[in-house]
N, C-alpha and C positions, 0 to 999 in steps of 0.2 A: 440509590447506589452508594457504595462506600467511596471514600476519597480516592482509593486505588481502583479506578474504573478503567478496565482494559479496553473500553471503546475508544479511548484516546491512545493513538500511537504517535509517539514523538519521533520525528525524523532526525537522526544524528548526522545531518549534512555538514559536518565539520571536517577539517583537513585530515585528521588522522585518529588512530585509536586512542592515543593519550588524551586528545581534546574531547573525544567522545566519552571516555570514562570519566573525565572531569565533569562534563555536563551531566552525566547520569548521576554522579555523586551529588551534584548541586540540586538536582531535582528530587533526590532522596526517595522515600517510600511512596510519594504521591503518584509516581508514574511507574507502571508495571510492564509497558509494552513499548519496544523501540524498533524503528526501521533503520537498517543499515544498507546504504545504496552503493551503486557502482562507483561513485566518486571516491569512496573510501577503500575500494578494493585493494589498491596498492599501498594504502596507508595503514594496513593491519586490520582491515574490516572483519575478516573471518575470525581472527584471534579475539577481537573485541566481542563479536557475536558469541563466541564460545564462552568467554569470561563472564559476560552479562548473564548468559543462560545458566551455566553450570555453577558459578560462584555466587551470583547475586539473585538467582531465581527469577529473572526477568523473561518475558516472552519476546521472541525475536522474529521480525519480518525482514527477510533478506530480499532486497529489491534489485534483482539482477537483470530482469527482462530478457531472459535467454531467447535467442533466435538462431537456428542453424538447421542442418539436416537432422532427421530424427535420431540417428544413431549417436550423434554428438550431443544432442540435448539430453537424451536418455542417460548417457554416461556422466554428463555434468551434474544432472539432478541426483543420480545415484550417489555421487560423491558428496553433494550437499546434504543429502538425507542422513549421512553418517554423523552429522553434527547435532542431530536431535533438535533442530530449530522448528519454528512454528509455521511460518508462511514463506513462500517463495514465488516470485513473479516470473512468468514467461510471456512472450508475445502470444496474442490470442488466436493465432492461426491454428486451425484444427490439427494439422500434422505435428505442430510443436506441442500442443496440449496433450495429445495422445502419447507422444514420446515421454513427456515429463511425467505423466501418470505412471508409465512403466518404470521410470527411474525411481519414483517415490514409493513404489509398491513395497508393502511390509513395514512402512514407517508411518509416523503421525504427521509428516510434513504435508501441509495444505498447498495445493497448486492454484495460484491465482492468475487468471489470464488478463493481460492488458487489452482493453478495447481500443480507445483513442486517447492519447495523452491529454491531460488537462491543460497543457500549455499550448495546444493546437486549436485553431479555428478552421473554418471552411477554406480560407485563403491558403493556409498552410497545407491542407490536403490537396488543394489544386497544385501547389508548388511540387508536391510529392507525387503528382499524377495519380492520386487516389480517385476512384470513380466519382462521378458527379452524384449529387444527392444531398439531402439534409443530413447534417452531421449527427444529430440525435438518432435518426433512423439507422445510420451506418453503425453507430455505437450499439444500438439494440440488436442489430443483426449479428454483429461480432460477438456480443454477449451470448446470444442464443446458440451460435455455432460452437462457442467455447464450452458451454454447458453440455451440449450434445457430445462433444469430444471427451468429456469427463472432468472438466475443471471443477474444483471445489468452490470456486468463487471467481469474481471478476474485479478488476480495477476500472473504475469509471468516475467521471466527474459527478459532483453532487447534483448537477442539473439533470442527469439521466437516472439517478438512483430510484426515483419513484416509479418510472416506467419499467425499469428492469425488475424491481421488486414485484410488480404486477404480473410479470410473465409466469406462466405455469412452470416453465423450465427452471425458474429461479427458486422454487420451493426447496427449502433446506440448504440453499447455497449462500455463500458469503458475498456481501457487497462492501468493498473497501474504497473510500473516497479520499484521494488527495485533492488539492485545490480548495482546501477549507481555510477560511480566514475569519478570525474574530471581527466583529463589527468595528470599522474604522481602521483596520490593518491594511497596509499597502498590499496590493495584489501581486507585486513582483512580476514574475514571468508567467503567472497563471492567468488564464483567460476565461475559464468556465468555473466560477467559484460560488460558494455559499457559506453561510455562517455554520458553526458547529451544530447548533440546535436544529437548524433547517435541514442539514444533511442527514442527521439521524432521524428526524421526523419523517423525512421522505423515504426512509427505508435502508439507509446505510447501517451496517453492523459495526464498522470501525471508521474513524476519521483519522487522517494523517495530517499532522501540523508540524512544520519545521521552523522556518525563519521567524514567525511571530513569537515563538518561544525562545529559541536559542540566541536570537539577536536582541532580545529584550534586556533592559538593564538589570532586571531581576527575573531570570528564567523560571524560577520556582513559583513566583507570584503569578507570572503569565500562565503557567500550566494550571495553577490552582483556579485562576479565573475561568479557564476553559472547562475544567472539571465541574465548577459550580454551575456553569451554563448547561452542560449536558446532563447534569443530575436532575434537571427539571423536565427532561424529555421522557 
């Protein structure tokens, strides 16, 4: 793979669009794909997404995790589709996925369904009154239902990537894995993690890394180290 390997998505989890643009400039041509999440929505996130896409030629993953009644989701996604971005997340409930697909119709926007957040474990599901059962099995079931509803791909932890990739319903679909940490990096609030190489080897198409890159003393060097690791996969 070339140095500009879009399997790496860098999460711009910084306070505002100015900080995001500064980080993107620091990373330079090595990084071609960025995630902009809910935390930056009020800090100019959509404007940054548009600038990085239209003026700098970057690919953009808008991580909004939409969840609402179908009509509202459809309208919101239709609005996002007008920005000509690449990926958008919605919650993996089938009615949400179906509505998002309607909203994205006629565009190149890929709808990615969230299965179970990588910051959650079984005790968190218990607190949220999510049904009993193995967390990995619940993740697989949510992935299957999302695929059946028309999702272009799913968001899942790297620990479930291999099992999702083996599903017949996953043929031709995207698997994007947050919760990826280079060896020795602090897990932070992530609970179901793996290294970049392991996540890709297990079937992920893209890995999302934020803090281990943007909190590094030299973010570009940190990104280059990840790129060197995944180039071996």
